[in-house]
N, C-alpha and C positions, 0 to 999 in steps of 0.2 A: 445768662444774663452772665456775664463776663466783669472779675476785679482787677483791679491792677491797687498793690500795693506800695509806696511809699521807698524810695529807694534809705538806706541808711548812713546819715549825714558820716559816721561816725568813724568806721571803716568802709563804703563807698564797694560794699559787696555786695549782702543777705540784702533784703528790702525790709521792713515793721512789719509782720502780722499781729490785728487785732485780736485778743484775748479775751473770753469773756465771765465769767462768775457770780454767784448768788446772795445775793446779801443774808444777813442778819434774818428774816422776816423770810425768806425763800422767797424772796425778789428778784428777779435777772439783773443782771448787772451786763449791759452791752459793752463791750471795746474796757473793759477794764482796763487792759496795760493790753501796749504794744512790746511785740521783742522780734528783736533781731534775727534772721532765719541762719545766720552764719554763726555755728560756735566758738569761733575763735573768739569773735569781738564780746558776745555777749549785754548790747549794749540793751539797753528797757527801763517804761520806766510807767507807772501804773496812780491810778486812784485808792487815794486810800481814805476814809472819813472823809470827803471832800475839800483833801492833799492832795495835788499831783508828787511824788517819786520817783527820781531819774537815777537807772545807776547805783544802785543800792549790790551789794555782793552777791549774788542766787547764789540758793542754796538749798539744799534736801526738806521739806518737807515731811515728816511726823506725824503730822494726821492722819 
């Protein structure tokens, strides 16, 4: 099965790819975030506790 991902509307160079994560109870959360593949763009959106956040600064996690 071939997947196509949407073009990033901010930079129009990269594509948005989905990222998944695990919840507090270990349940899989599919497509928790979408991130632009163009590192110079940095556009992303994610779901945190049912709230959608768009374009916060990307920082390194030390968890």
